[in-house]
Every structure is written in structure tokens, then in C-alpha cells.
C-alpha angles and dihedrals in degrees: 000000000000117000113273135193117191125180121179118200126193117208108202124200127192093203135054098240119181106355091205088069094057126095124199112229104150108177096325117123113253119221123202095223092118139357096273092121097023125099097179143347136190133193093358128115129209104236131192115233119227121227118225117231112237127215089040090292092300124128118271092200112035104196105026130101138195141247079113147094143255118198134173111227138145090014096302143081115256122200133193109190135168124246118200111224130180095264099037136295142322133189125227131195120221137175138209137182098204099032092241106070114053129189121204112241109175145333113261113249138192101042128103104294094226095048110151094192136029123180119183131201135175109233112225090187094058123107099178110079092210088064097043093112119052127182140180124212140158113281129197114308094031092284132131122270129183133206143176136219143180098213104022091245107070110051133193117201123231117228091028090289093300120132120270096203141035126260129313106062106117098116123052116347114181136182122189139156117249105206095192094053094036094227144098116253123208119195120192140159119266131184132229098183133043118323105254134352128051094319097066117112112198124218141152136255132195128203135181134213124173094204121023094175093057094047118358091189098051096105121152116205114241099177147327118208147158136193106285108135087117095044134268092305089065087089086075089060103037141357131187104247096178143345132194129176128234114185116208128165093344094310126113110220113200110213101207132194104200119195106216122206090348117210094010101127094161094120093082145272129315108319124166095187107051124088103228128199101204132060088020136127127231132189115233133169127226126187132218139169093209106030090245113067106055129199101228096184096123092051094053091042085055091230112141119197090229115031118220116252125262129249110324095015120132089233099041096123110020134034115178115180129225113260090256144012125250120224111201140141093007093303139091116238116210112192118190145170117244130195131187099218139053128269096253131199138255089269098040113044116191122199116217143174120241132206139157123248137184133221127178134202133192118270109285088358100132096097129008140180107239134187132194131207093313110077112250131203135209118192120194127214116258116278138166114261104235099179144035101238135064125204121192125193102211141148108225096147094141100022143047139265129213129175120203130183120217134182122242094276092056095256118138114262113230111257095015106069147052113001088358090067121074117244114216120206127204101354132150106180137160092210109025109178110209116211136199135183087262122054118252088224088071089074097039109139096030125116110254145172128212121218118189121200114197136182121187098342153082134265118196111171148328134216135192111215140180118265 
């Protein structure tokens, strides 16, 4: 790794000041995916992490396909994956201890037999164990249906199996509970062009319903949208094929399947080997604080979180993410469906082979603030220090880290700066615990700021914790 110097500076205030400047963080981990907690920064760049493909880039599940889900629950990985059969589709439930080797357990029952998609979530808000698992799928008429289950295998539809939305829900449909907003969210596909054929323009819609058991059809539209930052003609460049929401540390991560150069099949006839650039699908992430307004920077920078494979790879033309991300063993596990041919059109139908792959990324490693040779700074907004410990997720493998404490005017606070602060050399830690000659707990309850100074390195997150 490149040399890195990181310095974290607390600015401590004895008075509340302007309440509008404060941010409430409590003991929740703070990610640097946006400026939610940041008051200012200099000479740092927001950088996308890159997931590493596991199993040497080979499939871990040779004949499965997403739209589906992998969760970690009850000490094991649980996968719901689609199987293509001669007369349609079916979904199978599989389990794994290590996340790489899965064993089929049972075929999913109780949902619409021709369901094209099936996204599963575990509902932390639910008190009835028979409704612990919730899922969304496409119901008859290419509309969204939802169901519940006690075991993830035997499902009971809500709304007597009838759709809960109108048309355009044949890619990912997802239902999940948003604890912060105290509501269920339903994401589905929607169309802005003609329905079917080369004229369709894909987009996404989001709806909310505070109680799906009381009324599974009581969905209020939040927003329908498509890629149009570059104007209406942008649909020729990219379309939103599917979006699901993964909520982590107060941030909504949009897991986006983006259809690139849709319908442009000019790169040649059916070819399982070649890595194409048009009529392909890439996996991007977007971020949001409300699950509605998304930061699409990585899409427009053309930086997918998992790059498609090269010539001959099973995922050289299509990568379609699982509906959610697994966090386990201090890593994030990104399961995805891969295919070795393009999407195709109504007029040009490509055959292709599907499989499921896995990539992982370090804890909190999706987006970092990085600095080069010129020292950079990151200053947080004021917040009340609710705990006596600080953990910093930082890569300083070839550098050093120092944490100083200053007062509100920027002057060093005795016992928390300079020689009174420990300097750490050559560390790369998920939970670095800075130390000073004085205990951080001595200023617990005070209003503080953090200022991080970095040179040649990456800063991922920080968290205030109890002693």
C-alpha cells in the first residue's frame, strides 16, 4: 500500500453554539460516502472501493441466476436463486457455512409460479414469526406481488396473491423495512416509453406503506425516475434496469443494474467469449440518506463496484447484483449473477449462460476519502461526544496516524495533542483506537468536532463507542 499519514483532530466546545451546525451521531458508525457529517475538506478525494472476486473469479453456483437474494442468518448463508426451466422459472433455497459452497435445500413454494424475480428480506420490525421473512416478486400481469414466510421456503402471499401495484415490475421487486422512517419501502421497475420492444425506457419507482399486514395495497408513491441528467436521449446511452436498497449505518445503498447502450447489438452475432461494451449490464452503487434522492456519481463516472470479466469470463457481459449485501466476518459479501452474452433485443435474441459469483470488500470499504502526497484535511460538523472511545477505520499500512484534541478555537487541548497524542506507524486497521495521555472519557458529553489529516491514504469510517 502507498504511504499514509493520518491525523485526527478533535475540536472541543464548552458551549452549544449554533444548533443548526450540529449533527446527531450518537454511537452509530459514520461513513464518508457523502458530506452528511462533514463541514469541510481539503486535498482529499472521494474514491470508490473495488470489490475482489472470490473463487479466482469463477462461479460459486454454476446454474443459478439472480434476481434473488443472499442473507446471513442463524449462523449460515441463505440463498434464494432462480432456476430456468423449460416452461418458465422456479426458485430454490440453498444454504452454506462458508459462503462459497452452497447446498440446495428445497424448492420455494407458495409464490406465483411464473415469477421472474424474487427478493427476500428478514423483517426486524416484525413480531409475528410467520411473517419474519418478506419478499417481493412479479405477480400475474407483470405487476408486483408480496409474500411472507416463517422459514423462507414455504410462502403465503399477501393480498390473496393478487398484485399490489400496476404494471412494469418484471425485474427486481424488493420490499424492506426502513427503521429510521418507520415504513416499508417497495422498489419496482417502471417504464417511461412503450411497454415492450425497442421503444421501452426503463426506470425505477419507490413506494411506502407503514403496515403491509393491515393493507398490503396501501402503497404511496414516493417517486418514479429514469436516467435523464443528459436529456431524454440519455436512454440510448443507459437505462436503469433494476434497483434495490441496502441500508447500512444510516446510509441507503442503491444496488443498481444499469443497462449500457441498450439495444445496440452492433458488436456482432452471438459470442460467448468476447467481452462486449454495448447492450451490456453493469453493477453500480448509489448512496442516499432518505432512500429517494440518489447520488449517481459512480454511474456517470462509469465506475462499477464489480467490473465485468474479460474475454472468456462467465461474467463478461452482464453483472446483476443480489438484492442485498451480506456483512459478515468483517467483510461485505457481494453476490451477483453473471452472464457471458449481451441482453439482446426483440429482433436479435442472444443465448447466454448464467452463473452466480461472489466478490468481497473490506468492512466499510465501498467509498473512502483519500489523499495523495499533499496532506489533506477532513473536518466534521460539531456533535456531542456520547462515548469514551473512538474507533477509526483507516489504511495506514505505510504511513503513520496521530490523533490530536483541540479546543473550539483550534488551540491544542492539554493532554490530547502533540507529544501527548500517540503516533501509530504502519497500521491498517478496521478499528484503530487512538490514545492520548488523558482519557477521552474525561470529555464525554462535550460538543466536539473531528478533523482528520491524511497523506497518501484512505479513511473509511469512524465510530464513537462506550468505554
